[in-house]
PQR file of N, CA, C, O and H, with PARSE charges and radii, in Angstrom:
ATOM      1  N   MET A   1     -37.481  10.119 -31.221 -0.4000 1.5000
ATOM      2  CA  MET A   1     -38.222  10.156 -32.473 -0.0000 2.0000
ATOM      3  C   MET A   1     -37.607  11.183 -33.423  0.5500 1.7000
ATOM      4  O   MET A   1     -37.720  11.046 -34.642 -0.5500 1.4000
ATOM      5  N   THR A   2     -36.963  12.200 -32.878 -0.4000 1.5000
ATOM      6  CA  THR A   2     -36.345  13.224 -33.719 -0.0000 2.0000
ATOM      7  C   THR A   2     -35.308  12.624 -34.655  0.5500 1.7000
ATOM      8  O   THR A   2     -35.210  13.022 -35.816 -0.5500 1.4000
ATOM      9  H   THR A   2     -36.871  12.312 -31.889  0.4000 1.0000
ATOM     10  N   SER A   3     -34.534  11.669 -34.156 -0.4000 1.5000
ATOM     11  CA  SER A   3     -33.507  11.060 -34.992 -0.0000 2.0000
ATOM     12  C   SER A   3     -34.115  10.241 -36.129  0.5500 1.7000
ATOM     13  O   SER A   3     -33.488  10.091 -37.178 -0.5500 1.4000
ATOM     14  H   SER A   3     -34.613  11.345 -33.213  0.4000 1.0000
ATOM     15  N   ILE A   4     -35.314   9.713 -35.942 -0.4000 1.5000
ATOM     16  CA  ILE A   4     -36.001   8.994 -37.017 -0.0000 2.0000
ATOM     17  C   ILE A   4     -36.489   9.982 -38.067  0.5500 1.7000
ATOM     18  O   ILE A   4     -36.372   9.722 -39.265 -0.5500 1.4000
ATOM     19  H   ILE A   4     -35.824   9.835 -35.090  0.4000 1.0000
ATOM     20  N   ILE A   5     -37.031  11.101 -37.634 -0.4000 1.5000
ATOM     21  CA  ILE A   5     -37.510  12.129 -38.565 -0.0000 2.0000
ATOM     22  C   ILE A   5     -36.347  12.674 -39.393  0.5500 1.7000
ATOM     23  O   ILE A   5     -36.503  12.931 -40.587 -0.5500 1.4000
ATOM     24  H   ILE A   5     -37.126  11.312 -36.661  0.4000 1.0000
ATOM     25  N   LYS A   6     -35.183  12.851 -38.763 -0.4000 1.5000
ATOM     26  CA  LYS A   6     -34.003  13.361 -39.467 -0.0000 2.0000
ATOM     27  C   LYS A   6     -33.353  12.310 -40.357  0.5500 1.7000
ATOM     28  O   LYS A   6     -32.489  12.648 -41.166 -0.5500 1.4000
ATOM     29  H   LYS A   6     -35.057  12.643 -37.794  0.4000 1.0000
ATOM     30  N   GLY A   7     -33.746  11.044 -40.227 -0.4000 1.5000
ATOM     31  CA  GLY A   7     -33.175   9.976 -41.033 -0.0000 2.0000
ATOM     32  C   GLY A   7     -31.926   9.363 -40.443  0.5500 1.7000
ATOM     33  O   GLY A   7     -31.249   8.581 -41.111 -0.5500 1.4000
ATOM     34  H   GLY A   7     -34.448  10.770 -39.570  0.4000 1.0000
ATOM     35  N   GLU A   8     -31.603   9.702 -39.200 -0.4000 1.5000
ATOM     36  CA  GLU A   8     -30.418   9.164 -38.544 -0.0000 2.0000
ATOM     37  C   GLU A   8     -30.636   7.731 -38.065  0.5500 1.7000
ATOM     38  O   GLU A   8     -29.689   6.948 -37.987 -0.5500 1.4000
ATOM     39  H   GLU A   8     -32.153  10.338 -38.658  0.4000 1.0000
ATOM     40  N   MET A   9     -31.873   7.395 -37.748 -0.4000 1.5000
ATOM     41  CA  MET A   9     -32.233   6.047 -37.319 -0.0000 2.0000
ATOM     42  C   MET A   9     -33.413   5.580 -38.161  0.5500 1.7000
ATOM     43  O   MET A   9     -34.135   6.387 -38.747 -0.5500 1.4000
ATOM     44  H   MET A   9     -32.641   8.032 -37.811  0.4000 1.0000
ATOM     45  N   LYS A  10     -33.594   4.268 -38.212 -0.4000 1.5000
ATOM     46  CA  LYS A  10     -34.703   3.711 -38.981 -0.0000 2.0000
ATOM     47  C   LYS A  10     -35.638   2.940 -38.069  0.5500 1.7000
ATOM     48  O   LYS A  10     -35.190   2.142 -37.247 -0.5500 1.4000
ATOM     49  H   LYS A  10     -33.008   3.612 -37.736  0.4000 1.0000
ATOM     50  N   ASP A  11     -36.903   3.168 -38.207 -0.4000 1.5000
ATOM     51  CA  ASP A  11     -37.947   2.391 -37.557 -0.0000 2.0000
ATOM     52  C   ASP A  11     -38.974   2.107 -38.639  0.5500 1.7000
ATOM     53  O   ASP A  11     -39.565   3.045 -39.174 -0.5500 1.4000
ATOM     54  H   ASP A  11     -37.267   3.817 -38.876  0.4000 1.0000
ATOM     55  N   PRO A  12     -39.206   0.849 -38.980 -0.5600 1.5000
ATOM     56  CA  PRO A  12     -40.072   0.547 -40.118  0.2800 2.0000
ATOM     57  C   PRO A  12     -41.487   1.098 -39.986  0.5500 1.7000
ATOM     58  O   PRO A  12     -42.060   1.555 -40.975 -0.5500 1.4000
ATOM     59  N   VAL A  13     -42.051   1.066 -38.807 -0.4000 1.5000
ATOM     60  CA  VAL A  13     -43.437   1.529 -38.637 -0.0000 2.0000
ATOM     61  C   VAL A  13     -43.513   3.050 -38.677  0.5500 1.7000
ATOM     62  O   VAL A  13     -44.327   3.612 -39.410 -0.5500 1.4000
ATOM     63  H   VAL A  13     -41.585   0.696 -38.003  0.4000 1.0000
ATOM     64  N   ILE A  14     -42.665   3.724 -37.890 -0.4000 1.5000
ATOM     65  CA  ILE A  14     -42.711   5.187 -37.848 -0.0000 2.0000
ATOM     66  C   ILE A  14     -42.327   5.777 -39.199  0.5500 1.7000
ATOM     67  O   ILE A  14     -42.939   6.748 -39.644 -0.5500 1.4000
ATOM     68  H   ILE A  14     -42.004   3.268 -37.294  0.4000 1.0000
ATOM     69  N   THR A  15     -41.316   5.200 -39.861 -0.4000 1.5000
ATOM     70  CA  THR A  15     -40.913   5.688 -41.183 -0.0000 2.0000
ATOM     71  C   THR A  15     -42.065   5.577 -42.167  0.5500 1.7000
ATOM     72  O   THR A  15     -42.314   6.501 -42.942 -0.5500 1.4000
ATOM     73  H   THR A  15     -40.819   4.412 -39.499  0.4000 1.0000
ATOM     74  N   PHE A  16     -42.768   4.456 -42.141 -0.4000 1.5000
ATOM     75  CA  PHE A  16     -43.930   4.260 -43.017 -0.0000 2.0000
ATOM     76  C   PHE A  16     -45.014   5.300 -42.724  0.5500 1.7000
ATOM     77  O   PHE A  16     -45.564   5.904 -43.645 -0.5500 1.4000
ATOM     78  H   PHE A  16     -42.566   3.705 -41.511  0.4000 1.0000
ATOM     79  N   LEU A  17     -45.317   5.507 -41.448 -0.4000 1.5000
ATOM     80  CA  LEU A  17     -46.358   6.470 -41.082 -0.0000 2.0000
ATOM     81  C   LEU A  17     -45.980   7.893 -41.496  0.5500 1.7000
ATOM     82  O   LEU A  17     -46.838   8.650 -41.949 -0.5500 1.4000
ATOM     83  H   LEU A  17     -44.870   5.017 -40.700  0.4000 1.0000
ATOM     84  N   LEU A  18     -44.716   8.260 -41.348 -0.4000 1.5000
ATOM     85  CA  LEU A  18     -44.269   9.585 -41.774 -0.0000 2.0000
ATOM     86  C   LEU A  18     -44.440   9.757 -43.282  0.5500 1.7000
ATOM     87  O   LEU A  18     -44.870  10.813 -43.748 -0.5500 1.4000
ATOM     88  H   LEU A  18     -44.019   7.645 -40.980  0.4000 1.0000
ATOM     89  N   ARG A  19     -44.106   8.723 -44.034 -0.4000 1.5000
ATOM     90  CA  ARG A  19     -44.251   8.792 -45.493 -0.0000 2.0000
ATOM     91  C   ARG A  19     -45.709   8.858 -45.921  0.5500 1.7000
ATOM     92  O   ARG A  19     -46.019   9.346 -47.008 -0.5500 1.4000
ATOM     93  H   ARG A  19     -43.757   7.866 -43.656  0.4000 1.0000
ATOM     94  N   CYS A  20     -46.600   8.369 -45.072 -0.4000 1.5000
ATOM     95  CA  CYS A  20     -48.035   8.415 -45.367 -0.0000 2.0000
ATOM     96  C   CYS A  20     -48.682   9.718 -44.890  0.5500 1.7000
ATOM     97  O   CYS A  20     -49.896   9.885 -44.998 -0.5500 1.4000
ATOM     98  H   CYS A  20     -46.348   7.972 -44.189  0.4000 1.0000
ATOM     99  N   GLY A  21     -47.878  10.630 -44.367 -0.4000 1.5000
ATOM    100  CA  GLY A  21     -48.401  11.928 -43.965 -0.0000 2.0000
ATOM    101  C   GLY A  21     -48.755  12.077 -42.502  0.5500 1.7000
ATOM    102  O   GLY A  21     -49.340  13.086 -42.109 -0.5500 1.4000
ATOM    103  H   GLY A  21     -46.891  10.495 -44.279  0.4000 1.0000
ATOM    104  N   ARG A  22     -48.410  11.086 -41.682 -0.4000 1.5000
ATOM    105  CA  ARG A  22     -48.679  11.227 -40.250 -0.0000 2.0000
ATOM    106  C   ARG A  22     -47.711  12.244 -39.663  0.5500 1.7000
ATOM    107  O   ARG A  22     -46.593  12.411 -40.149 -0.5500 1.4000
ATOM    108  H   ARG A  22     -47.934  10.267 -42.001  0.4000 1.0000
ATOM    109  N   VAL A  23     -48.160  12.919 -38.612 -0.4000 1.5000
ATOM    110  CA  VAL A  23     -47.353  13.935 -37.933 -0.0000 2.0000
ATOM    111  C   VAL A  23     -47.123  13.463 -36.498  0.5500 1.7000
ATOM    112  O   VAL A  23     -48.088  13.166 -35.793 -0.5500 1.4000
ATOM    113  H   VAL A  23     -49.069  12.783 -38.218  0.4000 1.0000
ATOM    114  N   PRO A  24     -45.861  13.387 -36.046 -0.5600 1.5000
ATOM    115  CA  PRO A  24     -45.617  12.978 -34.661  0.2800 2.0000
ATOM    116  C   PRO A  24     -46.009  14.091 -33.694  0.5500 1.7000
ATOM    117  O   PRO A  24     -45.666  15.258 -33.886 -0.5500 1.4000
ATOM    118  N   LEU A  25     -46.736  13.697 -32.652 -0.4000 1.5000
ATOM    119  CA  LEU A  25     -47.168  14.663 -31.639 -0.0000 2.0000
ATOM    120  C   LEU A  25     -46.407  14.508 -30.333  0.5500 1.7000
ATOM    121  O   LEU A  25     -46.216  15.479 -29.600 -0.5500 1.4000
ATOM    122  H   LEU A  25     -47.015  12.749 -32.496  0.4000 1.0000
ATOM    123  N   GLY A  26     -45.974  13.291 -30.044 -0.4000 1.5000
ATOM    124  CA  GLY A  26     -45.262  13.072 -28.794 -0.0000 2.0000
ATOM    125  C   GLY A  26     -45.066  11.607 -28.509  0.5500 1.7000
ATOM    126  O   GLY A  26     -45.208  10.756 -29.387 -0.5500 1.4000
ATOM    127  H   GLY A  26     -46.128  12.502 -30.640  0.4000 1.0000
ATOM    128  N   VAL A  27     -44.734  11.324 -27.254 -0.4000 1.5000
ATOM    129  CA  VAL A  27     -44.469   9.957 -26.817 -0.0000 2.0000
ATOM    130  C   VAL A  27     -45.342   9.675 -25.611  0.5500 1.7000
ATOM    131  O   VAL A  27     -45.482  10.507 -24.715 -0.5500 1.4000
ATOM    132  H   VAL A  27     -44.619  12.015 -26.540  0.4000 1.0000
ATOM    133  N   SER A  28     -45.928   8.481 -25.604 -0.4000 1.5000
ATOM    134  CA  SER A  28     -46.747   8.048 -24.478 -0.0000 2.0000
ATOM    135  C   SER A  28     -45.946   7.059 -23.649  0.5500 1.7000
ATOM    136  O   SER A  28     -45.420   6.081 -24.181 -0.5500 1.4000
ATOM    137  H   SER A  28     -45.815   7.805 -26.332  0.4000 1.0000
ATOM    138  N   THR A  29     -45.851   7.307 -22.347 -0.4000 1.5000
ATOM    139  CA  THR A  29     -45.130   6.399 -21.454 -0.0000 2.0000
ATOM    140  C   THR A  29     -46.079   5.354 -20.889  0.5500 1.7000
ATOM    141  O   THR A  29     -47.279   5.594 -20.749 -0.5500 1.4000
ATOM    142  H   THR A  29     -46.279   8.102 -21.915  0.4000 1.0000
ATOM    143  N   ASN A  30     -45.532   4.207 -20.570 -0.4000 1.5000
ATOM    144  CA  ASN A  30     -46.298   3.086 -20.010 -0.0000 2.0000
ATOM    145  C   ASN A  30     -47.498   2.725 -20.870  0.5500 1.7000
ATOM    146  O   ASN A  30     -48.568   2.399 -20.355 -0.5500 1.4000
ATOM    147  H   ASN A  30     -44.558   4.012 -20.684  0.4000 1.0000
ATOM    148  N   TYR A  31     -47.310   2.784 -22.185 -0.4000 1.5000
ATOM    149  CA  TYR A  31     -48.399   2.474 -23.124 -0.0000 2.0000
ATOM    150  C   TYR A  31     -48.731   0.994 -23.105  0.5500 1.7000
ATOM    151  O   TYR A  31     -49.902   0.613 -23.096 -0.5500 1.4000
ATOM    152  H   TYR A  31     -46.441   3.048 -22.603  0.4000 1.0000
ATOM    153  N   LEU A  32     -47.701   0.161 -23.100 -0.4000 1.5000
ATOM    154  CA  LEU A  32     -47.906  -1.277 -23.029 -0.0000 2.0000
ATOM    155  C   LEU A  32     -46.690  -1.906 -22.378  0.5500 1.7000
ATOM    156  O   LEU A  32     -45.644  -1.270 -22.253 -0.5500 1.4000
ATOM    157  H   LEU A  32     -46.751   0.470 -23.107  0.4000 1.0000
ATOM    158  N   ASP A  33     -46.827  -3.148 -21.965 -0.4000 1.5000
ATOM    159  CA  ASP A  33     -45.737  -3.847 -21.305 -0.0000 2.0000
ATOM    160  C   ASP A  33     -44.832  -4.461 -22.365  0.5500 1.7000
ATOM    161  O   ASP A  33     -45.059  -5.586 -22.810 -0.5500 1.4000
ATOM    162  H   ASP A  33     -47.676  -3.665 -22.067  0.4000 1.0000
ATOM    163  N   ASP A  34     -43.796  -3.708 -22.771 -0.4000 1.5000
ATOM    164  CA  ASP A  34     -42.882  -4.144 -23.823 -0.0000 2.0000
ATOM    165  C   ASP A  34     -41.478  -3.678 -23.496  0.5500 1.7000
ATOM    166  O   ASP A  34     -41.166  -2.491 -23.592 -0.5500 1.4000
ATOM    167  H   ASP A  34     -43.612  -2.794 -22.410  0.4000 1.0000
ATOM    168  N   GLU A  35     -40.637  -4.616 -23.110 -0.4000 1.5000
ATOM    169  CA  GLU A  35     -39.282  -4.276 -22.686 -0.0000 2.0000
ATOM    170  C   GLU A  35     -38.468  -3.642 -23.815  0.5500 1.7000
ATOM    171  O   GLU A  35     -37.693  -2.718 -23.568 -0.5500 1.4000
ATOM    172  H   GLU A  35     -40.890  -5.580 -23.032  0.4000 1.0000
ATOM    173  N   GLU A  36     -38.632  -4.121 -25.042 -0.4000 1.5000
ATOM    174  CA  GLU A  36     -37.838  -3.623 -26.168 -0.0000 2.0000
ATOM    175  C   GLU A  36     -38.089  -2.140 -26.435  0.5500 1.7000
ATOM    176  O   GLU A  36     -37.160  -1.409 -26.776 -0.5500 1.4000
ATOM    177  H   GLU A  36     -39.262  -4.872 -25.243  0.4000 1.0000
ATOM    178  N   SER A  37     -39.333  -1.690 -26.283 -0.4000 1.5000
ATOM    179  CA  SER A  37     -39.656  -0.283 -26.522 -0.0000 2.0000
ATOM    180  C   SER A  37     -39.634   0.546 -25.236  0.5500 1.7000
ATOM    181  O   SER A  37     -39.986   1.725 -25.243 -0.5500 1.4000
ATOM    182  H   SER A  37     -40.088  -2.284 -26.006  0.4000 1.0000
ATOM    183  N   CYS A  38     -39.220  -0.077 -24.141 -0.4000 1.5000
ATOM    184  CA  CYS A  38     -39.212   0.595 -22.819 -0.0000 2.0000
ATOM    185  C   CYS A  38     -40.612   1.088 -22.453  0.5500 1.7000
ATOM    186  O   CYS A  38     -40.759   2.094 -21.759 -0.5500 1.4000
ATOM    187  H   CYS A  38     -38.934  -1.035 -24.134  0.4000 1.0000
ATOM    188  N   ASN A  39     -41.632   0.381 -22.920 -0.4000 1.5000
ATOM    189  CA  ASN A  39     -43.051   0.687 -22.642 -0.0000 2.0000
ATOM    190  C   ASN A  39     -43.507   2.016 -23.244  0.5500 1.7000
ATOM    191  O   ASN A  39     -44.479   2.607 -22.773 -0.5500 1.4000
ATOM    192  H   ASN A  39     -41.513  -0.436 -23.484  0.4000 1.0000
ATOM    193  N   LEU A  40     -42.819   2.488 -24.275 -0.4000 1.5000
ATOM    194  CA  LEU A  40     -43.150   3.760 -24.909 -0.0000 2.0000
ATOM    195  C   LEU A  40     -43.911   3.547 -26.211  0.5500 1.7000
ATOM    196  O   LEU A  40     -43.810   2.490 -26.834 -0.5500 1.4000
ATOM    197  H   LEU A  40     -42.029   2.009 -24.658  0.4000 1.0000
ATOM    198  N   ALA A  41     -44.668   4.555 -26.616 -0.4000 1.5000
ATOM    199  CA  ALA A  41     -45.375   4.527 -27.895 -0.0000 2.0000
ATOM    200  C   ALA A  41     -45.339   5.925 -28.504  0.5500 1.7000
ATOM    201  O   ALA A  41     -45.368   6.930 -27.793 -0.5500 1.4000
ATOM    202  H   ALA A  41     -44.750   5.414 -26.111  0.4000 1.0000
ATOM    203  N   ALA A  42     -45.277   5.968 -29.819 -0.4000 1.5000
ATOM    204  CA  ALA A  42     -45.311   7.250 -30.530 -0.0000 2.0000
ATOM    205  C   ALA A  42     -46.768   7.644 -30.753  0.5500 1.7000
ATOM    206  O   ALA A  42     -47.584   6.825 -31.177 -0.5500 1.4000
ATOM    207  H   ALA A  42     -45.254   5.151 -30.396  0.4000 1.0000
ATOM    208  N   ILE A  43     -47.083   8.892 -30.466 -0.4000 1.5000
ATOM    209  CA  ILE A  43     -48.420   9.424 -30.740 -0.0000 2.0000
ATOM    210  C   ILE A  43     -48.344  10.129 -32.087  0.5500 1.7000
ATOM    211  O   ILE A  43     -47.641  11.127 -32.243 -0.5500 1.4000
ATOM    212  H   ILE A  43     -46.420   9.557 -30.122  0.4000 1.0000
ATOM    213  N   MET A  44     -49.080   9.592 -33.058 -0.4000 1.5000
ATOM    214  CA  MET A  44     -49.044  10.106 -34.427 -0.0000 2.0000
ATOM    215  C   MET A  44     -50.441  10.601 -34.809  0.5500 1.7000
ATOM    216  O   MET A  44     -51.452  10.017 -34.420 -0.5500 1.4000
ATOM    217  H   MET A  44     -49.651   8.781 -32.932  0.4000 1.0000
ATOM    218  N   GLU A  45     -50.469  11.678 -35.570 -0.4000 1.5000
ATOM    219  CA  GLU A  45     -51.748  12.259 -36.007 -0.0000 2.0000
ATOM    220  C   GLU A  45     -51.819  12.252 -37.534  0.5500 1.7000
ATOM    221  O   GLU A  45     -50.841  12.559 -38.215 -0.5500 1.4000
ATOM    222  H   GLU A  45     -49.647  12.152 -35.885  0.4000 1.0000
ATOM    223  N   TRP A  46     -52.968  11.904 -38.046 -0.4000 1.5000
ATOM    224  CA  TRP A  46     -53.230  12.025 -39.480 -0.0000 2.0000
ATOM    225  C   TRP A  46     -54.263  13.122 -39.653  0.5500 1.7000
ATOM    226  O   TRP A  46     -55.406  12.983 -39.220 -0.5500 1.4000
ATOM    227  H   TRP A  46     -53.763  11.655 -37.492  0.4000 1.0000
ATOM    228  N   ARG A  47     -53.864  14.193 -40.278 -0.4000 1.5000
ATOM    229  CA  ARG A  47     -54.781  15.313 -40.505 -0.0000 2.0000
ATOM    230  C   ARG A  47     -55.542  15.048 -41.786  0.5500 1.7000
ATOM    231  O   ARG A  47     -54.940  14.893 -42.848 -0.5500 1.4000
ATOM    232  H   ARG A  47     -52.935  14.305 -40.630  0.4000 1.0000
ATOM    233  N   ASN A  48     -56.847  14.995 -41.698 -0.4000 1.5000
ATOM    234  CA  ASN A  48     -57.699  14.669 -42.818 -0.0000 2.0000
ATOM    235  C   ASN A  48     -57.647  15.812 -43.847  0.5500 1.7000
ATOM    236  O   ASN A  48     -58.069  16.930 -43.552 -0.5500 1.4000
ATOM    237  H   ASN A  48     -57.337  15.120 -40.835  0.4000 1.0000
ATOM    238  N   PRO A  49     -57.129  15.530 -45.054 -0.5600 1.5000
ATOM    239  CA  PRO A  49     -57.037  16.582 -46.063  0.2800 2.0000
ATOM    240  C   PRO A  49     -58.394  16.951 -46.682  0.5500 1.7000
ATOM    241  O   PRO A  49     -58.505  17.956 -47.385 -0.5500 1.4000
ATOM    242  N   PHE A  50     -59.405  16.146 -46.421 -0.4000 1.5000
ATOM    243  CA  PHE A  50     -60.733  16.381 -46.983 -0.0000 2.0000
ATOM    244  C   PHE A  50     -61.643  17.151 -46.056  0.5500 1.7000
ATOM    245  O   PHE A  50     -62.805  17.385 -46.387 -0.5500 1.4000
ATOM    246  H   PHE A  50     -59.315  15.330 -45.851  0.4000 1.0000
ATOM    247  N   LYS A  51     -61.151  17.544 -44.920 -0.4000 1.5000
ATOM    248  CA  LYS A  51     -61.969  18.232 -43.918 -0.0000 2.0000
ATOM    249  C   LYS A  51     -61.878  19.720 -44.066  0.5500 1.7000
ATOM    250  O   LYS A  51     -62.504  20.455 -43.303 -0.5500 1.4000
ATOM    251  H   LYS A  51     -60.207  17.354 -44.651  0.4000 1.0000
TER
END
């Protein structure tokens, strides 16, 4: 995910979430059965600016 944040790689979903103010917290293993993503998922947080 670091390479996506640095702009070295592109991921349409993660790039969109970063531009919307989401903050990456980590990676979840065995999140779903998906060979292309190696069963990984990005854990993203949106901090509520109104709180």
